[in-house]
C-alpha positions as CSV (number, residue, x, y, z in Angstrom):
1,M,106.9,326.7,-70.2
2,E,109.2,329.3,-68.6
3,K,108.5,332.1,-66.2
4,R,108.8,335.6,-67.7
5,E,108.0,338.9,-66.0
6,Q,106.5,338.8,-62.5
7,L,103.0,340.3,-62.7
8,Y,101.9,340.1,-59.1
9,E,102.9,339.0,-55.6
10,G,100.2,338.3,-53.0
11,K,100.2,337.0,-49.5
12,A,100.7,333.4,-50.5
13,K,101.6,333.3,-54.2
14,K,103.5,335.0,-57.0
15,V,102.2,335.1,-60.6
16,F,104.4,335.2,-63.7
17,K,103.8,335.8,-67.4
18,T,104.7,333.1,-69.9
19,D,105.3,333.1,-73.7
20,D,101.6,332.5,-74.1
21,P,99.5,335.6,-73.3
22,E,96.6,333.3,-72.1
23,L,98.7,331.2,-69.7
24,L,100.4,332.2,-66.4
25,I,102.6,330.5,-63.9
26,V,101.5,330.6,-60.2
27,S,104.3,330.0,-57.7
28,Y,103.3,329.1,-54.1
29,K,105.1,330.6,-51.1
30,D,105.5,329.4,-47.5
31,D,104.5,332.9,-46.2
32,A,101.4,332.8,-43.9
33,T,99.2,335.7,-43.1
34,A,96.0,336.2,-41.1
35,F,93.6,338.9,-40.1
36,N,94.0,340.7,-43.5
37,G,97.8,340.6,-43.2
38,L,98.1,341.9,-39.6
39,K,99.6,338.6,-38.5
40,K,102.5,337.3,-40.5
41,G,104.7,334.2,-40.3
42,T,106.0,331.2,-42.2
43,I,104.6,327.7,-42.5
44,S,107.5,325.5,-43.7
45,G,106.5,323.4,-46.7
46,K,103.1,325.1,-47.0
47,G,103.7,326.2,-50.6
48,V,104.4,322.7,-51.9
49,I,101.3,321.3,-50.0
50,N,99.0,324.0,-51.2
51,N,100.1,323.8,-54.8
52,K,99.8,320.0,-55.0
53,M,96.5,319.9,-53.0
54,T,94.9,322.6,-55.2
55,N,95.9,320.8,-58.4
56,M,94.7,317.4,-57.3
57,L,91.3,318.8,-56.1
58,M,90.8,321.0,-59.2
59,Q,91.4,318.1,-61.5
60,R,88.8,316.1,-59.5
61,L,86.4,319.1,-59.8
62,E,87.0,319.2,-63.6
63,Q,86.0,315.6,-63.8
64,A,82.8,316.5,-62.1
65,G,82.1,319.1,-64.7
66,I,83.2,322.2,-62.8
67,P,85.6,324.4,-64.9
68,T,88.8,325.6,-63.3
69,H,91.9,327.6,-64.3
70,F,94.2,324.5,-63.9
71,V,96.4,323.5,-66.8
72,E,99.5,321.6,-65.6
73,E,101.6,321.2,-62.5
74,L,105.2,322.2,-63.5
75,S,107.0,321.6,-60.2
76,D,106.4,321.2,-56.5
77,R,105.6,324.9,-56.2
78,D,104.7,326.1,-59.7
79,T,101.6,325.5,-61.8
80,L,100.5,326.6,-65.2
81,V,97.1,328.1,-65.2
82,K,94.7,329.9,-67.6
83,K,94.9,333.7,-67.4
84,V,91.7,334.9,-65.8
85,T,90.2,338.2,-64.9
86,I,89.4,337.7,-61.3
87,I,85.8,338.7,-60.3
88,P,86.5,340.8,-57.1
89,L,84.3,338.7,-54.9
90,E,85.4,336.2,-52.2
91,V,82.9,333.4,-52.1
92,I,82.5,331.5,-48.8
93,V,80.5,328.4,-48.5
94,R,79.8,327.3,-44.9
95,N,78.5,323.9,-43.7
96,I,79.2,324.5,-40.0
97,A,79.3,327.7,-37.9
98,A,82.9,328.8,-37.3
99,G,85.3,331.7,-37.4
100,S,83.9,335.1,-38.4
101,F,80.4,333.7,-38.8
102,S,80.3,332.6,-35.2
103,Q,81.8,335.9,-34.1
104,R,79.5,338.1,-36.1
105,Y,76.2,336.4,-35.3
106,G,76.9,334.9,-31.9
107,V,76.4,331.3,-33.1
108,E,78.4,328.7,-31.2
109,E,81.3,327.3,-33.3
110,G,80.4,323.7,-34.4
111,V,76.7,324.2,-35.0
112,V,75.9,322.2,-38.2
113,F,73.6,324.0,-40.6
114,D,70.6,322.2,-42.1
115,A,71.9,323.3,-45.5
116,P,75.1,325.0,-46.7
117,T,75.1,328.8,-46.7
118,I,76.9,331.2,-49.0
119,E,78.3,334.7,-48.5
120,F,80.2,337.2,-50.5
121,S,82.9,339.6,-49.6
122,Y,84.3,342.5,-51.6
123,K,87.9,341.5,-52.5
124,N,89.6,344.6,-51.3
125,D,92.4,344.5,-48.7
126,E,92.3,348.2,-47.9
127,L,88.6,347.9,-46.9
128,G,89.2,344.7,-45.0
129,D,87.2,342.5,-47.5
130,P,83.8,343.7,-46.3
131,L,80.7,341.5,-46.6
132,L,78.2,342.4,-49.3
133,N,75.1,341.0,-50.8
134,T,74.4,340.4,-54.4
135,Y,72.6,343.7,-54.9
136,H,75.7,345.5,-53.7
137,A,77.9,343.5,-56.1
138,V,75.6,344.4,-59.0
139,A,75.3,348.0,-58.0
140,M,79.1,348.3,-57.8
141,K,79.5,346.5,-61.1
142,L,81.7,343.9,-59.5
143,A,79.6,341.2,-61.2
144,T,76.4,340.8,-63.3
145,P,73.3,339.0,-62.0
146,Q,74.2,336.2,-64.5
147,D,77.7,336.1,-63.1
148,I,76.4,335.7,-59.6
149,E,74.0,333.0,-60.6
150,T,76.8,331.0,-62.3
151,I,79.2,331.5,-59.3
152,T,76.5,330.4,-56.8
153,K,75.7,327.3,-58.9
154,Y,79.4,326.4,-59.1
155,A,80.1,327.2,-55.5
156,F,77.5,324.8,-54.2
157,A,78.6,322.2,-56.7
158,V,82.2,322.5,-55.5
159,N,81.0,322.2,-51.9
160,K,79.1,319.0,-52.7
161,Q,82.1,317.4,-54.3
162,L,84.6,318.5,-51.7
163,K,82.4,317.7,-48.7
164,A,81.9,314.1,-50.0
165,F,85.6,313.7,-50.8
166,W,86.9,315.0,-47.5
167,R,84.4,312.7,-45.7
168,E,86.1,309.7,-47.4
169,C,89.4,311.0,-45.8
170,G,87.9,311.2,-42.3
171,V,87.8,315.0,-42.5
172,T,84.8,317.4,-42.1
173,L,84.7,320.4,-44.5
174,V,83.5,323.2,-42.2
175,D,83.8,326.1,-44.7
176,F,86.0,327.4,-47.4
177,K,86.7,330.4,-49.6
178,M,86.7,330.5,-53.4
179,E,87.6,333.0,-56.1
180,F,86.3,332.9,-59.6
181,G,87.5,334.5,-62.8
182,K,86.7,334.9,-66.5
183,V,88.9,333.4,-69.2
184,A,89.4,334.8,-72.6
185,D,86.0,333.8,-74.0
186,G,84.2,335.3,-71.0
187,S,83.2,332.1,-69.3
188,I,83.6,331.7,-65.6
189,V,86.0,329.3,-64.0
190,L,87.2,328.4,-60.4
191,A,90.5,330.1,-59.8
192,D,92.9,330.8,-56.9
193,E,93.5,327.7,-54.6
194,I,91.8,325.0,-52.5
195,S,94.0,324.4,-49.5
196,P,94.2,324.4,-45.7
197,D,94.8,328.2,-46.1
198,T,91.4,328.7,-47.6
199,S,89.4,325.8,-46.0
200,R,88.5,324.8,-42.5
201,L,89.1,321.1,-42.2
202,W,88.4,319.2,-38.9
203,D,89.2,315.6,-38.1
204,S,85.8,313.9,-38.2
205,S,86.5,311.8,-35.1
206,T,88.3,314.2,-32.8
207,G,87.4,317.7,-34.2
208,K,91.1,318.5,-34.4
209,K,91.7,321.5,-36.6
210,L,93.9,320.6,-39.7
211,D,94.0,324.0,-41.3
212,K,95.3,327.6,-41.0
213,D,93.3,328.2,-37.8
214,R,96.2,326.5,-36.0
215,F,98.3,329.5,-37.2
216,R,95.6,332.1,-36.7
217,R,94.8,331.0,-33.1
218,D,98.4,330.0,-32.1
219,L,97.4,326.4,-31.5
220,G,100.8,325.0,-32.5
221,G,101.4,322.0,-34.7
222,V,100.7,324.0,-37.9
223,E,103.2,322.1,-40.2
224,D,102.0,318.8,-38.8
225,A,98.4,319.6,-39.6
226,Y,99.2,320.6,-43.2
227,T,101.3,317.4,-43.6
228,E,98.5,315.3,-42.1
229,I,95.8,316.7,-44.4
230,M,98.0,316.2,-47.4
231,R,98.7,312.6,-46.4
232,R,95.0,311.8,-46.1
233,L,94.3,313.5,-49.5
234,T,97.0,311.5,-51.3
235,Q,95.7,308.3,-49.9
236,H,92.2,308.9,-51.2
237,I,92.7,310.9,-54.5
């Protein structure tokens, strides 16, 4: 399958047409951004790690009955995916207080929730991806109540699978962002990526951050953290 016209370039990926109108090629970049693009940089090798990690985890989720857009890994950076119409909601599942949750609500980072929580943001860079509730999403026609019910069900199912998998790797899944889309028949699938860019992953023993927070917070050792998380994943997948 060959790349044709470039359809889109985002912060971390490029998307290309193929000869099949229902299939696209996603190409992962090493570019890194934070704070809605205000901070920019490069994480060497990130594109390869994020591509391969996403593909491995999506195949694992497929085996657990969660549909995804994954079709086939084409190269270190390129993957063939189903064309989806993205539902403009960022879906965040949190197991532990961290990041913006801690800042917004004054909850100390590291507080473990009794049960995972979910939140939705309006996927709109110009507005800064503001938080919204399900009533807002329906009122703005971003999603139907049925869409939100399906997305919520899948999101918690993904969390259950990933949390258990990362535990095997000696890693705590703190929180992570997902995006969902609709394929040609209208059914909803998990899209975008699952990576250290979109997940908070802490070493279960030391609490060391093994994710993009090392870039966001200028902690150093960013490439080493991505390499380490990939090493653990490949040992257990």
